[in-house]
C-alpha positions as CSV (number, residue, x, y, z in Angstrom):
1,M,29.4,-32.9,7.1
2,A,27.8,-33.8,3.8
3,G,24.4,-32.8,2.6
4,K,22.5,-29.5,2.1
5,T,21.0,-27.0,4.5
6,A,17.6,-25.4,4.7
7,F,16.7,-22.3,6.8
8,V,13.1,-22.5,8.0
9,F,11.3,-19.6,9.5
10,P,8.4,-19.7,12.1
11,G,5.0,-18.2,11.7
12,Q,2.4,-16.9,14.0
13,G,2.3,-18.7,17.4
14,S,5.9,-18.2,18.2
15,Q,5.5,-14.7,19.8
16,Y,6.3,-13.9,23.4
17,A,7.2,-10.7,25.3
18,G,11.0,-10.2,25.5
19,M,11.7,-12.0,22.2
20,G,14.7,-10.7,20.4
21,K,15.9,-8.5,23.2
22,E,19.0,-10.6,24.1
23,T,20.1,-10.6,20.5
24,H,19.4,-6.9,20.0
25,D,21.5,-6.0,23.0
26,A,24.4,-8.3,22.0
27,F,24.7,-7.6,18.3
28,S,24.8,-4.3,16.3
29,T,23.6,-6.2,13.3
30,A,20.4,-7.1,15.1
31,R,20.0,-3.6,16.4
32,E,20.1,-2.3,12.9
33,A,17.4,-4.6,11.8
34,F,15.1,-3.4,14.5
35,V,15.8,0.2,13.6
36,E,14.9,-0.6,10.0
37,A,11.6,-2.1,11.1
38,N,10.8,0.7,13.4
39,Q,11.4,3.3,10.7
40,A,9.4,1.3,8.1
41,L,6.4,1.0,10.4
42,G,6.5,4.4,12.0
43,F,6.4,3.2,15.6
44,P,8.7,1.4,18.0
45,L,8.0,-2.2,17.2
46,S,11.2,-3.2,19.1
47,E,9.6,-1.9,22.4
48,L,6.6,-4.1,21.8
49,C,8.8,-7.1,21.1
50,F,10.9,-6.6,24.2
51,E,8.4,-5.3,26.7
52,G,4.9,-6.3,25.5
53,P,2.3,-6.1,26.9
54,E,1.6,-9.6,25.6
55,E,-2.1,-8.9,24.9
56,K,-1.0,-6.2,22.5
57,L,1.8,-8.3,21.0
58,K,-0.7,-11.1,20.3
59,L,-2.8,-8.9,18.1
60,T,-2.3,-10.3,14.6
61,H,-1.2,-7.0,13.0
62,N,1.5,-6.7,15.6
63,T,2.5,-10.3,15.9
64,Q,3.3,-10.7,12.2
65,P,5.8,-7.9,11.8
66,A,7.3,-8.7,15.3
67,I,8.1,-12.3,14.5
68,L,9.4,-11.4,11.0
69,T,11.7,-8.7,12.5
70,V,13.1,-10.9,15.2
71,S,13.7,-13.7,12.7
72,V,15.5,-11.3,10.2
73,A,17.7,-9.9,13.0
74,I,18.9,-13.4,13.9
75,L,19.2,-14.3,10.2
76,R,21.5,-11.3,9.5
77,I,23.9,-12.4,12.3
78,L,24.1,-15.9,10.7
79,Q,24.7,-14.3,7.3
80,E,27.4,-12.1,8.7
81,R,29.1,-15.2,10.0
82,G,29.0,-16.8,6.6
83,H,26.1,-19.2,7.0
84,R,24.2,-19.6,3.8
85,P,21.3,-22.0,3.1
86,D,20.7,-24.1,0.0
87,F,17.0,-23.7,0.4
88,V,14.6,-21.6,2.4
89,A,11.0,-22.2,3.6
90,G,8.7,-20.5,6.1
91,H,5.5,-21.7,7.9
92,S,2.7,-19.3,6.7
93,L,3.9,-15.9,7.8
94,G,7.4,-17.3,7.8
95,E,7.4,-17.4,4.0
96,Y,7.8,-13.6,4.0
97,T,10.9,-14.0,6.2
98,A,12.2,-16.6,3.8
99,L,11.7,-14.2,0.9
100,V,13.7,-11.5,2.8
101,C,16.5,-14.1,3.2
102,A,16.4,-14.9,-0.5
103,G,16.5,-11.2,-1.5
104,A,13.0,-11.0,-3.0
105,L,11.9,-8.3,-0.5
106,S,13.6,-5.9,1.8
107,L,12.9,-6.0,5.5
108,G,11.1,-2.7,5.4
109,E,8.8,-3.9,2.6
110,A,8.1,-7.1,4.4
111,V,7.2,-5.7,7.7
112,Q,4.9,-3.2,6.1
113,I,3.1,-5.8,4.0
114,V,2.7,-8.3,6.9
115,R,1.3,-5.7,9.2
116,K,-1.4,-5.1,6.6
117,R,-1.8,-8.9,6.1
118,G,-2.4,-9.3,9.8
119,R,-5.0,-6.5,9.9
120,Y,-6.8,-7.8,6.8
121,M,-6.9,-11.3,8.3
122,Q,-8.3,-10.0,11.6
123,E,-11.0,-8.0,9.8
124,A,-12.0,-10.8,7.5
125,V,-14.1,-12.6,10.1
126,P,-15.9,-11.1,13.1
127,V,-14.4,-12.0,16.5
128,D,-15.6,-15.3,17.9
129,K,-17.2,-16.4,14.6
130,G,-14.2,-18.4,13.5
131,A,-12.1,-21.1,15.1
132,M,-9.1,-23.4,14.6
133,A,-8.4,-26.8,16.1
134,A,-5.5,-29.2,16.1
135,I,-6.4,-32.8,15.3
136,L,-3.9,-35.3,16.5
137,G,-3.4,-38.9,15.3
138,L,-5.7,-39.0,12.3
139,D,-4.6,-39.3,8.7
140,P,-5.3,-36.5,6.2
141,A,-8.0,-38.4,4.3
142,R,-10.1,-38.9,7.4
143,V,-9.6,-35.3,8.6
144,A,-10.9,-34.2,5.2
145,E,-13.9,-36.5,5.6
146,A,-14.6,-35.1,9.1
147,C,-14.6,-31.6,7.6
148,N,-16.8,-32.6,4.7
149,E,-19.3,-34.3,7.0
150,S,-19.5,-31.0,9.1
151,S,-20.1,-28.6,6.2
152,S,-23.8,-28.3,7.1
153,E,-22.6,-26.2,10.1
154,G,-20.5,-23.9,8.0
155,V,-17.1,-23.6,6.4
156,V,-14.4,-25.9,7.7
157,S,-11.3,-27.4,6.0
158,P,-7.8,-28.5,6.7
159,A,-5.6,-25.4,7.3
160,N,-2.1,-26.7,8.3
161,F,-0.6,-30.1,7.5
162,N,2.0,-29.7,10.2
163,S,3.3,-33.2,10.8
164,P,2.1,-36.8,10.2
165,E,0.4,-36.7,13.6
166,Q,-0.9,-33.1,13.5
167,I,-3.4,-31.4,11.2
168,V,-5.0,-28.1,12.0
169,I,-8.5,-27.3,10.7
170,A,-10.1,-23.9,10.4
171,G,-13.5,-22.4,9.6
172,E,-16.7,-21.2,11.3
173,A,-16.8,-22.1,15.0
174,P,-19.8,-24.5,14.9
175,A,-18.4,-26.4,11.9
176,V,-15.0,-26.7,13.5
177,R,-16.5,-28.1,16.7
178,K,-18.6,-30.5,14.7
179,A,-15.5,-31.6,12.7
180,C,-13.7,-32.3,16.0
181,E,-16.5,-34.6,17.1
182,K,-16.4,-36.4,13.7
183,A,-12.6,-36.7,13.9
184,K,-12.9,-38.3,17.3
185,E,-15.4,-40.8,16.0
186,K,-12.9,-41.7,13.2
187,G,-10.1,-42.4,15.7
188,A,-8.4,-39.1,16.4
189,K,-6.3,-39.3,19.6
190,R,-7.2,-35.7,20.5
191,C,-8.8,-32.5,19.2
192,L,-7.7,-29.3,20.7
193,L,-9.3,-25.9,20.0
194,L,-6.6,-23.3,19.5
195,A,-6.4,-19.8,21.0
196,V,-6.2,-17.9,17.8
197,S,-7.6,-14.5,16.7
198,A,-9.0,-15.6,13.3
199,P,-9.5,-18.8,11.3
200,F,-6.4,-18.7,9.0
201,H,-5.8,-20.6,5.8
202,C,-9.4,-21.3,4.9
203,A,-12.1,-19.9,2.5
204,L,-13.2,-17.4,5.1
205,M,-10.0,-15.5,4.5
206,A,-11.0,-14.6,0.9
207,P,-11.7,-10.9,1.8
208,A,-8.2,-10.7,3.3
209,R,-6.6,-12.4,0.3
210,D,-8.3,-9.9,-2.1
211,R,-7.2,-6.9,-0.2
212,L,-3.6,-8.2,0.2
213,A,-3.4,-9.1,-3.5
214,V,-3.7,-5.4,-4.3
215,D,-0.8,-4.5,-2.0
216,L,1.3,-7.4,-3.2
217,Q,0.8,-6.5,-6.8
218,A,2.1,-3.0,-6.1
219,L,5.4,-4.4,-4.7
220,K,8.4,-5.2,-6.8
221,F,9.5,-8.8,-6.1
222,H,13.1,-9.6,-7.1
223,D,14.1,-13.0,-8.3
224,L,15.3,-15.3,-5.5
225,S,19.0,-15.9,-4.7
226,V,18.0,-19.1,-3.0
227,P,15.1,-21.4,-4.0
228,L,12.0,-21.2,-1.8
229,I,9.7,-24.1,-1.1
230,S,6.3,-22.5,-1.0
231,N,3.6,-23.4,1.5
232,V,0.8,-23.5,-1.1
233,D,2.4,-25.9,-3.6
234,A,5.2,-27.6,-1.6
235,A,7.4,-26.8,-4.7
236,E,10.4,-24.7,-5.6
237,V,9.9,-21.0,-6.4
238,R,12.8,-19.1,-7.9
239,D,11.3,-15.9,-9.6
240,G,9.7,-12.9,-8.0
241,D,6.4,-13.1,-9.8
242,S,5.8,-16.7,-8.7
243,A,6.7,-15.8,-5.1
244,R,4.1,-13.1,-5.1
245,D,1.5,-15.4,-6.6
246,A,2.2,-18.0,-3.9
247,L,1.8,-15.4,-1.1
248,I,-1.6,-14.4,-2.5
249,R,-2.8,-18.0,-2.8
250,Q,-1.6,-19.1,0.6
251,V,-4.0,-16.9,2.4
252,C,-6.9,-19.2,1.8
253,A,-5.0,-22.4,1.1
254,P,-3.6,-24.9,3.6
255,V,0.0,-24.9,4.7
256,R,1.6,-28.0,3.2
257,W,4.4,-28.2,5.7
258,V,4.8,-32.0,5.7
259,E,5.1,-32.2,1.9
260,S,7.5,-29.2,1.9
261,M,9.9,-30.8,4.3
262,Q,9.7,-34.1,2.6
263,Y,10.5,-32.4,-0.7
264,L,13.6,-30.8,0.9
265,F,14.7,-34.1,2.3
266,R,14.5,-35.7,-1.1
267,Q,16.7,-32.9,-2.5
268,G,19.4,-33.9,-0.1
269,V,18.7,-31.5,2.7
270,N,19.8,-33.1,6.0
271,R,20.3,-29.9,8.1
272,F,17.2,-27.8,9.0
273,V,18.0,-24.6,10.8
274,E,15.0,-22.9,12.5
275,V,15.8,-19.1,12.5
276,G,13.5,-17.1,14.8
277,P,11.6,-17.1,18.1
278,G,10.4,-20.5,19.5
279,R,11.2,-24.0,18.4
280,V,7.9,-25.2,16.9
281,L,9.4,-26.0,13.5
282,T,12.3,-27.9,14.9
283,G,9.9,-30.3,16.6
284,L,7.8,-30.7,13.4
285,V,10.8,-31.4,11.2
286,K,11.9,-34.2,13.6
287,K,8.5,-35.8,13.2
288,I,8.5,-35.5,9.5
289,A,12.2,-36.5,8.8
290,P,13.5,-38.2,12.0
291,E,17.0,-38.7,10.3
292,A,17.5,-35.0,9.8
293,Q,19.7,-32.8,11.9
294,T,17.8,-29.9,13.4
295,Y,19.0,-26.7,14.9
296,N,17.0,-24.0,16.7
297,V,18.5,-20.5,16.6
298,D,16.5,-18.0,18.6
299,G,19.1,-16.2,20.6
300,I,22.8,-15.9,21.6
301,R,23.1,-19.5,22.8
302,G,21.6,-20.8,19.6
303,I,23.8,-18.6,17.4
304,E,27.0,-19.8,19.2
305,A,25.8,-23.4,19.3
306,L,25.2,-23.4,15.6
307,A,28.6,-22.0,14.9
308,S,30.2,-24.8,17.0
309,L,28.1,-27.6,15.5
310,L,28.6,-26.5,11.9
311,S,32.3,-25.7,12.1
312,G,33.7,-27.5,9.1
313,A,30.3,-27.7,7.4
314,T,29.7,-26.0,4.1
315,M,26.7,-23.6,4.3
């Protein structure tokens, strides 16, 4: 099988009670990852992942380290079996997991910083003051116009360029609702308000960005063993300082997922392996690069299926 492989890591929105338990029970490597995370955080994150309750798991400061830990547990099993990517990328929070994969951060460092990240994001905007919405079937230029035409109601801007057919906007709730109305007038197929705890990746996150920057500057980032495609620039990152800078800037900037995946495809990547809970990124990649091979690895079946499918492939 010719071509290159990218590991892609999910962000917030992939959480569910019970995630990671099957893998934890079946593989000692996975159990070790959960022990590391529990020790780094000072509480049993593994119990929250496996047992919930979901309302507690969905709190941003719990969700972020939970998804990261489950993803790293699965990643380590793949690494143990000799699977190595040519590139890594992660959707929002997933960029931290990608940096663990590339050796820039340890798992312990990453879970500690994303727990703070989640708390800072939640505290940046009062509950119910912010909102996010998915706009389907409208091109980026018209989505931007809809946001600009709604600015009299408050802050609103594109937050995630997820696929050619899906752009998420974020900002103050009245402005987001107004932008949805404008988008429908411009031909959007649908506009769906999302059940989120805060309006991520917009200017309202500036207080979170500034607090997080202090913590990130205190961390030692190692140079990457595998190039990362950053959310904020859709470009390669290879050194630790640039990786840190990208994490700071991504807090208020949109996730450029479409451009990131298109960049990887142009570099000869034809295998995209989603490592972690859920299968959201697998679906998005197929919409961005229909010719690509996609694999979802979120448990035992996914691990075994990947081994079978890629037998003979160089990773």
